[in-house]
C-alpha positions as CSV (number, residue, x, y, z in Angstrom):
1,M,196.6,179.2,45.1
2,T,195.8,179.2,48.8
3,K,193.8,175.9,48.4
4,K,197.0,174.2,46.9
5,I,199.5,175.6,49.4
6,L,197.4,174.8,52.7
7,P,197.4,171.1,52.2
8,L,201.1,171.1,51.6
9,M,201.7,173.1,54.8
10,I,199.5,170.8,56.8
11,G,201.4,167.7,55.4
12,A,204.7,169.2,56.2
13,A,203.7,169.9,59.6
14,L,202.5,166.3,60.3
15,V,205.7,165.0,58.9
16,A,207.8,167.3,61.2
17,G,205.6,166.4,64.1
18,M,206.1,162.7,63.6
19,S,209.8,163.2,63.0
20,N,210.2,164.9,66.5
21,A,208.0,162.5,68.3
22,T,209.4,159.3,66.8
23,A,212.9,159.3,65.3
24,D,212.4,155.9,63.8
25,V,209.6,157.1,61.4
26,T,211.0,157.4,57.8
27,A,209.6,159.1,54.7
28,M,210.2,157.1,51.6
29,G,209.3,157.4,48.0
30,H,209.8,156.4,44.3
31,I,209.6,158.5,41.2
32,D,210.0,156.9,37.7
33,T,209.1,159.1,34.7
34,S,209.8,158.0,31.2
35,F,209.0,158.8,27.4
36,V,207.7,155.7,25.7
37,S,207.4,155.2,22.0
38,S,205.5,151.9,21.2
39,K,204.1,150.1,18.2
40,D,201.5,147.2,18.1
41,D,201.8,145.4,14.7
42,N,198.4,143.6,15.1
43,R,196.5,146.9,15.6
44,S,196.9,149.9,13.2
45,G,200.7,149.7,13.3
46,D,200.9,153.2,14.2
47,T,203.6,154.4,16.7
48,L,202.1,155.8,19.9
49,N,204.1,158.3,21.9
50,N,203.4,158.7,25.6
51,L,204.8,159.8,29.1
52,E,204.6,157.3,31.9
53,C,205.0,157.3,35.6
54,T,205.6,153.6,36.6
55,T,204.3,152.8,40.1
56,C,205.4,156.1,41.4
57,S,204.7,156.2,45.2
58,F,205.4,157.8,48.7
59,G,204.8,156.8,52.2
60,F,206.1,156.2,55.6
61,K,207.6,153.3,57.5
62,G,208.8,153.0,61.0
63,S,209.2,151.0,64.2
64,E,209.0,151.5,68.0
65,D,211.1,149.5,70.5
66,L,208.7,147.7,73.0
67,G,211.5,146.2,75.0
68,N,212.8,142.6,75.5
69,G,213.7,142.4,71.8
70,L,210.3,143.2,70.5
71,S,209.4,146.1,68.2
72,A,206.2,147.3,66.5
73,I,206.7,148.0,62.9
74,F,204.4,149.6,60.2
75,K,204.3,150.6,56.6
76,L,202.0,153.0,54.8
77,D,202.7,153.2,51.0
78,F,200.6,155.1,48.4
79,Q,200.9,155.1,44.5
80,Y,200.4,158.3,42.5
81,N,200.8,159.5,39.0
82,T,202.8,162.5,37.8
83,T,202.0,162.4,34.1
84,E,198.1,162.2,34.3
85,R,195.8,164.2,36.4
86,D,192.8,162.9,38.5
87,K,194.3,159.4,38.9
88,G,194.1,159.6,42.7
89,L,196.0,157.6,45.2
90,L,196.2,153.9,45.3
91,D,197.1,151.8,48.3
92,R,200.2,149.7,48.1
93,D,201.7,147.7,50.9
94,Q,200.0,148.9,54.1
95,W,200.4,146.8,57.3
96,L,201.2,146.8,61.1
97,G,203.2,144.1,62.8
98,L,205.8,142.9,65.3
99,N,209.3,142.0,64.8
100,S,211.6,140.0,67.2
101,N,214.3,137.3,67.3
102,W,211.5,134.8,66.5
103,G,210.6,136.5,63.2
104,K,208.4,139.1,61.7
105,L,204.6,139.0,61.8
106,R,202.5,141.5,59.7
107,I,198.9,142.0,59.0
108,G,197.3,144.0,56.3
109,T,197.9,144.5,52.6
110,I,201.2,142.8,51.9
111,S,203.3,141.7,48.9
112,T,203.6,138.0,48.7
113,S,207.0,136.4,48.7
114,Y,206.2,135.1,45.2
115,K,206.2,138.7,44.0
116,S,209.0,139.9,46.2
117,H,211.5,137.2,45.1
118,G,210.7,138.1,41.5
119,A,211.5,141.7,42.1
120,M,215.0,140.7,43.5
121,I,216.1,139.4,40.0
122,D,214.9,142.3,37.9
123,P,217.4,145.2,37.6
124,V,214.8,147.5,36.0
125,Y,212.0,146.7,38.6
126,R,209.5,149.5,38.9
127,T,210.3,151.1,35.6
128,V,208.5,151.1,32.3
129,V,210.7,148.2,31.1
130,Q,210.2,146.0,34.2
131,G,210.2,142.2,33.4
132,R,206.6,141.6,34.6
133,D,205.2,144.1,31.9
134,W,207.0,142.3,29.2
135,G,206.1,138.5,29.9
136,F,209.3,137.6,31.8
137,Q,207.3,137.1,34.9
138,S,203.7,136.1,35.2
139,G,200.6,138.1,36.2
140,L,201.0,136.6,39.8
141,H,203.6,139.4,40.4
142,T,200.9,142.0,39.8
143,G,197.5,143.1,41.1
144,A,195.9,143.2,44.5
145,G,193.0,141.3,46.2
146,D,192.0,138.5,48.4
147,T,190.6,135.8,46.0
148,E,192.9,135.1,43.0
149,A,196.7,134.6,43.5
150,Q,197.6,138.3,43.6
151,G,201.0,140.0,43.8
152,R,199.8,142.0,46.6
153,A,197.4,140.2,49.0
154,T,194.8,142.1,50.9
155,N,193.2,141.0,54.2
156,T,196.5,139.1,54.8
157,I,198.7,137.7,57.5
158,R,202.4,137.1,56.6
159,Y,205.2,135.6,58.7
160,D,208.9,135.9,57.8
161,S,211.3,133.7,59.8
162,P,214.6,134.8,61.2
163,T,217.5,134.2,58.9
164,F,219.4,131.0,59.7
165,A,222.5,129.8,57.8
166,G,221.5,132.2,55.0
167,I,217.9,130.9,54.8
168,T,214.7,132.7,55.4
169,A,211.2,131.2,55.2
170,T,208.0,132.9,54.5
171,A,204.2,132.1,54.7
172,H,201.1,134.1,54.1
173,Y,197.4,133.5,54.6
174,T,194.5,135.5,53.3
175,V,191.3,136.0,55.2
176,Q,188.6,136.5,52.4
177,S,186.3,139.4,52.8
178,E,182.8,139.0,54.0
179,D,181.4,139.2,50.3
180,D,183.7,136.4,49.1
181,N,183.2,134.0,52.1
182,N,181.3,130.8,51.4
183,S,181.2,127.4,52.9
184,S,183.1,125.7,50.0
185,A,185.9,128.3,49.5
186,N,189.5,128.1,50.6
187,S,191.3,131.3,51.5
188,P,194.5,132.0,49.3
189,W,197.8,131.2,50.9
190,G,201.5,130.7,49.9
191,I,204.9,129.7,51.3
192,G,208.4,130.5,50.2
193,A,212.1,130.2,51.1
194,M,215.2,132.0,50.1
195,W,218.9,131.3,50.5
196,K,221.4,134.0,50.2
197,A,225.3,133.5,50.6
198,G,228.1,135.4,48.9
199,G,227.2,136.0,45.2
200,F,224.4,133.3,45.4
201,L,220.6,133.9,45.8
202,V,218.3,131.0,45.4
203,F,214.6,131.0,46.1
204,A,211.4,128.9,45.7
205,D,207.7,129.7,46.2
206,Y,204.4,128.1,46.1
207,I,201.0,130.0,45.9
208,T,197.4,128.8,45.7
209,S,194.0,130.5,45.5
210,D,190.3,129.8,45.3
211,S,189.3,130.9,41.8
212,D,185.6,131.3,40.9
213,E,186.9,131.5,37.2
214,N,188.1,127.9,37.0
215,A,185.7,126.7,39.9
216,G,188.5,125.2,41.9
217,N,191.7,125.8,43.7
218,D,194.4,127.1,41.2
219,D,198.1,127.1,42.1
220,A,201.5,127.8,40.8
221,W,205.1,127.3,41.9
222,K,208.4,128.8,40.9
223,V,212.2,128.5,41.3
224,G,214.8,131.1,40.5
225,G,217.9,132.8,41.5
226,R,220.9,135.0,40.8
227,W,224.6,134.5,40.7
228,G,227.2,137.3,40.4
229,F,229.2,140.0,42.0
230,S,229.1,143.8,41.6
231,K,227.6,144.7,38.2
232,F,228.2,141.3,36.6
233,A,225.5,138.7,37.1
234,I,223.3,136.1,35.6
235,F,219.7,135.3,36.7
236,G,216.5,133.5,35.8
237,Q,213.2,132.1,37.0
238,Y,210.8,129.3,35.9
239,E,207.1,129.3,37.0
240,G,205.1,126.1,36.8
241,D,201.4,126.7,36.3
242,G,198.7,124.7,38.2
243,G,195.9,127.0,36.9
244,A,196.7,130.2,38.8
245,I,198.9,131.7,36.0
246,S,196.3,130.8,33.3
247,N,193.6,132.3,35.3
248,R,195.5,135.6,35.9
249,F,197.1,135.8,32.4
250,T,196.5,139.0,30.7
251,R,197.8,139.4,27.2
252,V,199.7,142.7,26.7
253,A,200.2,142.5,23.0
254,G,198.3,141.7,19.9
255,T,194.6,142.1,20.6
256,G,195.2,145.1,22.8
257,D,197.9,147.8,23.2
258,D,200.9,147.2,25.3
259,A,200.1,147.6,28.9
260,A,203.2,149.8,29.2
261,T,201.6,152.4,26.9
262,G,198.6,152.9,29.0
263,G,196.3,151.6,26.3
264,D,193.6,149.0,26.4
265,T,194.3,145.5,26.8
266,S,192.6,142.2,26.2
267,T,192.3,139.6,28.9
268,I,193.0,136.0,27.8
269,R,192.5,133.1,30.1
270,G,194.4,130.0,29.5
271,V,193.1,126.5,29.2
272,G,193.9,124.1,32.0
273,D,197.3,124.5,33.6
274,S,199.8,124.9,30.8
275,S,200.8,128.6,31.0
276,D,204.3,128.1,32.3
277,V,206.6,131.2,32.1
278,W,210.4,131.4,32.3
279,F,213.2,133.9,31.5
280,V,216.9,134.3,31.7
281,G,218.9,137.5,31.9
282,G,222.1,139.1,32.8
283,T,223.9,142.4,33.6
284,A,227.4,143.7,32.9
285,G,228.8,147.1,33.6
286,F,231.8,149.4,34.2
287,G,231.9,152.5,36.4
288,N,228.4,154.1,36.6
289,N,227.1,152.2,33.5
290,L,225.2,148.9,33.3
291,I,223.8,146.8,30.4
292,Y,220.9,144.5,31.1
293,A,219.5,141.9,28.7
294,A,216.8,139.2,29.1
295,Y,214.8,136.6,27.1
296,G,211.8,134.7,28.1
297,Q,208.8,132.7,26.9
298,G,205.4,132.0,28.2
299,G,201.7,131.5,27.4
300,D,199.2,128.6,26.9
301,K,200.2,125.9,24.4
302,K,196.7,124.4,24.4
303,G,195.0,127.6,23.3
304,G,193.5,130.4,25.3
305,I,190.1,132.0,25.8
306,V,189.6,135.8,25.1
307,T,187.2,137.0,27.8
308,E,187.6,140.7,27.0
309,S,188.8,142.7,24.1
310,V,188.9,146.1,22.5
311,D,187.6,144.2,19.4
312,P,184.4,142.2,20.2
313,A,185.1,139.9,17.2
314,L,188.2,138.5,19.0
315,V,186.2,137.1,22.1
316,G,186.1,133.3,21.9
317,D,188.1,130.2,22.1
318,G,191.1,128.8,20.3
319,V,193.6,131.7,20.8
320,D,197.2,130.8,20.8
321,T,198.7,132.7,23.8
322,R,202.3,131.6,23.5
323,Y,204.9,134.4,23.2
324,D,208.6,135.2,23.2
325,S,209.9,138.3,24.8
326,W,213.3,140.0,24.8
327,E,214.7,143.4,25.9
328,I,217.9,145.3,26.3
329,V,218.4,148.2,28.5
330,G,221.3,150.6,29.3
331,I,221.4,152.2,32.8
332,H,223.5,155.2,34.0
333,S,223.8,155.9,37.7
334,L,223.8,159.7,38.1
335,S,223.9,159.1,41.9
336,K,223.3,156.5,44.4
337,R,219.6,157.3,44.3
338,T,219.1,158.6,40.8
339,K,219.5,156.6,37.5
340,A,218.8,157.4,33.8
341,Y,218.0,154.5,31.4
342,A,217.1,153.8,27.8
343,G,215.7,150.5,26.7
344,Y,214.0,148.5,23.9
345,G,211.7,145.5,24.3
346,V,209.6,143.2,22.0
347,Q,206.9,140.7,22.9
348,D,206.1,138.4,20.0
349,F,203.0,136.2,19.7
350,G,204.0,135.3,16.3
351,R,203.8,131.5,16.6
352,G,200.0,131.6,16.4
353,S,198.7,135.0,15.2
354,G,201.5,137.1,13.9
355,D,201.0,139.6,16.8
356,K,203.9,141.7,18.1
357,S,204.4,144.8,20.2
358,S,207.5,146.7,20.7
359,A,208.6,149.8,22.7
360,F,211.4,152.1,23.2
361,A,211.6,153.9,26.6
362,L,213.8,156.8,27.8
363,G,213.5,157.6,31.4
364,M,214.8,158.6,34.9
365,K,214.2,156.9,38.3
366,H,214.7,158.6,41.7
367,T,214.2,156.9,45.1
368,F,214.2,158.7,48.5
């Protein structure tokens, strides 16, 4: 018991010390816990019940006024799991930077604007029913690293411009680690822009990477946006693949269990650059209640390559990776920071293989 209490006391003392010394240091966190009942028709067809903690995290962020309009800024974010033991802590965004009237410059592990802009049009982001887990957004919104186009880029420098006439521009450049450096490799980079005014949000992004998988530079682009006021809104996004989406594409249905259930998955590489992904969605609500619905498509029309599978017999060429996805979610706000939700989603690969996975989720999300 003492071994458990002592670290908590030390942590509390450290937080209190930082709060007294620097009033601009803020503790932050996210807890999402849900019950998930899922079914994969291509496997046994049995229903799997599980508890999930989706990207639960805690950390600190803050700034220090350096004078003349210049501030030092930082963020340290760690991911944990409340439903499973011995998962350890994973690093999320962790960076140090400067902020002034000429913009924001950060260095470290940083989410790309490609990922960040996608999160802005997902009402159930960082829950078990988030769009990127159901095929509405590509694999470029997930992962972390310094070689492929990852949602969170390590060894990275990112610049965000000041907002002018509602427009903000971003750029990031990744310095590859020593193990990955070679004379013929290019470091991943990306650019983006966002315009926000009234009920309108419009964004565009481009991202490219050096990929050993496809022996060349892979890239992708996207456009998306949102229009609406209060709880009534429509939104969507289209991603054009130049090889980056195909290279990162991970199938979450059919040959493996749905990623949302915590089961095994099969990695399917697309062929060429045909794995475009798009979705449309909308929200409507009254009072503390909100209904969200979305539909999307994606995958490789030319046929994919199974590179890893829970069933070795499935590894090979000629797999149709095209899919349709849809989901509907009801959300009830218990307070400004606490929400309960229930949702049902389906991802159907039926055009090529008859594979389909579905899941019902009931959960609660709290932020602090």
